[in-house]
N, C-alpha and C positions, 0 to 999 in steps of 0.2 A: 502494500498499498502507499508507505516512501517515499517508489519511485514514481507515483501517479502525484502527487503533489511534486515532487523536484521537476515530471515533465511540467506539469504548468506553470511553476513561476518560469520556466523557462518561456514557455512559451510567451506567458502574459513581459517578459520580458519584450521578448520580438518584438511583441506588438510595440511597447512601449518605445526599442528602436526605428521602427518602422515611422512612428508619428514625428518623432521630435531627430533625428537624423538630417528630414531635409530644410528643417531649422539653417541649418551650416552654409547651406548651401541657397535659398533659400532669399538672399538679397539680387542672389543674379541668375535668376531661371535660367537662362543657357546651361550656366556649367551645372546646375541640377539636374536638365534634362541628359544633358549627359552623362552626367555619373552615377543617376540611378542612385541614390541612394537607399528609399524606400526596398531597392531590390535585396541587399546585403543583411537584412533581416531574415527575408523569407526565406531565402537560399539557406542562411543558420539555421536555420528552423529545423528544415531538412534534413540536415546532419543530425540537432539537436537532442528534437523532441518527437521525430519520425513525422511519415507519409504525412497522417489524417490531419497534428496537429499543424503541422506546416498549411497546409490543405487550407485550412482553418484561418489562418493568422494570416497569410496572405491572400486571402479573399476577401476580410474582414478590412485590411489594415487600409488601403488607399479610401474603402467605402466610409470608414468613421474619420478619415482624416480630412476625407471633403466634406462629412455632413459637420464640421468639429470648425475649422478653419478654412474650407471655401478651394482647396487646395487640394488636390490633383481637382481642376472643374469636374463636375459632373452634370453630363452623362458621357459628355466626351473623349474624357478623357480617365475618368476614375472609375468606368465600367470594365473598358479590355484592362484597364489596370488591374483591374480587380483579378481580374480572368489570367491575364500573363503571370498572374505573383502566387496566386493559387498555384497552376500547373508548375512555377517553378518549385513553391515547396514541396510540393505530390512530387514533382519526380526528384528532385533532390531527395527526398525522401527516400523514394524507392530504390535507385539505383545503387547509391549511398549501403543499403541491407542490402543488395543482389549480390553485389561486385566484391572481393576481395577487399579487407581492410588494410589494403597497406596504398601508400602515399602517391601512384600514378593515377589508381584511379578512385583518389579524388577526383583528382581535374578530370578526368572522363566520368565521373558521376555531377560535375558540374558543368562542364560544357555539356553533354546530355539533356539538362536542365536548365542549362539556357538558348538550348537552340528548340528546343519542346515549349518552353514557357516564351519567345519571340512569336512561332508559329499562333500558338492557342494567341498571345496578342494579335494577330493578323485575320483569324479567322475573327474573335470578336470584335477587332475594329471593321472588318468586312459587312458585319452584318447589321450593326448597330446604325454606321454610312448608310448603311443600303435602307435602313427600316427608314431613315431621316433623309431619304430622296438624294440621296448625293453620290458622293465617287470615291472610295477605294484604288486607287492603280496599285498594280506590281511596283511601279517606282516610287510610289508614297509609303510601301509599305519597306521597300529596300531603302528607302531615306530615316523612317524610324526606327527600322527592326533593326538595323547595321551601321549604316553610315552617321548617322549623328549618335549611336552609343556606344561609336571604337573605344575612349576616354574611361567609358564606363566600364566596358567586356572587359577591359583590360586590369584594370582597380578592379572586376572582381577574381579573376583571374588571379591576380597576384595576391591578393588580399583574403581570399575567403578558403582559398587550401591551406594560409599560414596560420589564422584563427580554428580550424579544424586541428591542423595536428599540436596547436598550445592546447588547445582542449582535451587531444588524447593520451596528452603526454603530460594532462595536472587531472587526467582518469575522471574529468568530468564528462565528457563524452563515454558512454556504451560503443562495444565493439557487436552491435547485436546483430 
């Protein structure tokens, strides 16, 4: 039973981080869009808490932040982002559980989760745009999911494995 409380606390901490981290880049929205600070806690939650909790945290974080602070704007940004972050957390948690617990596989699970999340974001954005009688092209997908996010992608690929490795060494991350 103690493990469940610990998981709940870590999930709450990840949700709190997802709400707070964008304040560090909030003064310059372009930097925030490039670095994607809300993505970090959603991905970490997959490693720390598992796929179910990470799915919940990732799905709730953008919607909660939008409801409290008005950013990201609802529904155009917050809704597709909620699907994206939920997919990030779910995929990171599942891949981490399924793959061997060695350092190279942390990168494999992270990149797999990032690809999965970006595809889900594109699908959600396409459906939302079609529902609003707009157009979402493949060029817009590439610009939003890849080109404009390169600094964030690099940051996540460097930062998240280092945090996961540190948590494993501190015995705060179970090898389940």
